[in-house]
N, C-alpha and C positions, 0 to 999 in steps of 0.2 A: 401400514406401510407409508402411505402418502402423508399421514400425520407426522411421522418421524422426519420425512424429508422437509416438510414445511417448517417444523420446529427448528431443524438444523439451519435452514436458510434464514429464518427469522433471527435466530441467535447470532449468526455471522453478520447479518445486516446491522443488528443493534450494536454489536461490538465495534464494527467498522465505523458506524456513525459516531460512537462515543470516543473511540481511541485511534481510529485509523489515521486521521490527519496528524495527530501527535507523533505516531510511530513513523509516518512518512517524513515528517519534519526532522526527527532524530536521524534517520538514515541520510537525508540530504545534508545534515550538519556534520556528517562523518562518523556517526556512531556505528558500532558493529552490533551484530545480533547478541553476542555475548555480553557486551556492555549494557544493552537495553534490558536483557534478562536480569543482570546483576543489580542495576541501579533503579529499575522501575518495576512496579507491580501491576503490569498490564495483564489482562486475562487471555493471553495468547501463549500457545506452545511454541517451542523453537521452530517446528515445521511451519506453523502459521506465520510466524515472523519472517521466515525465509521466503514464503510465498509472496508476502508483501514486498520484500526487498527485490525479488526477481521481477515482479510486475512493475515496480517503480523503475527499475533499470530499463525494462522494455518500453515503458511509456516515455521515459526521457530520451531513449535512442530514437524512437519514432518522431518525437518533437524536434530533435536536433536535425534529423534527416530532412524533415519538412522545411525547417528554417534554412538549411543549407541550400535547398533547391528553390528557395524563394516561394515556398508554398505554405506560408504560415496558416495555422488553423483559424486564426482570427485576423483576417486581412484588415489593414488600416485603410480607411477611405479618405 
């Protein structure tokens, strides 16, 4: 049981390391999930790509709110 969980986590980590930044870049550049699936051969299912898209939107929203409030994550000294 624990071996399966470990292997699943390791697989997701390796795919994210290899392709995650590229996928996030495509979403930030305006690509849709359908377009990514059609034009690229990344080892992600539609559901996994949607998870990345949603987490990216959540991260961007949190950063925008912090910037709006003057609470940047990386303060400039």
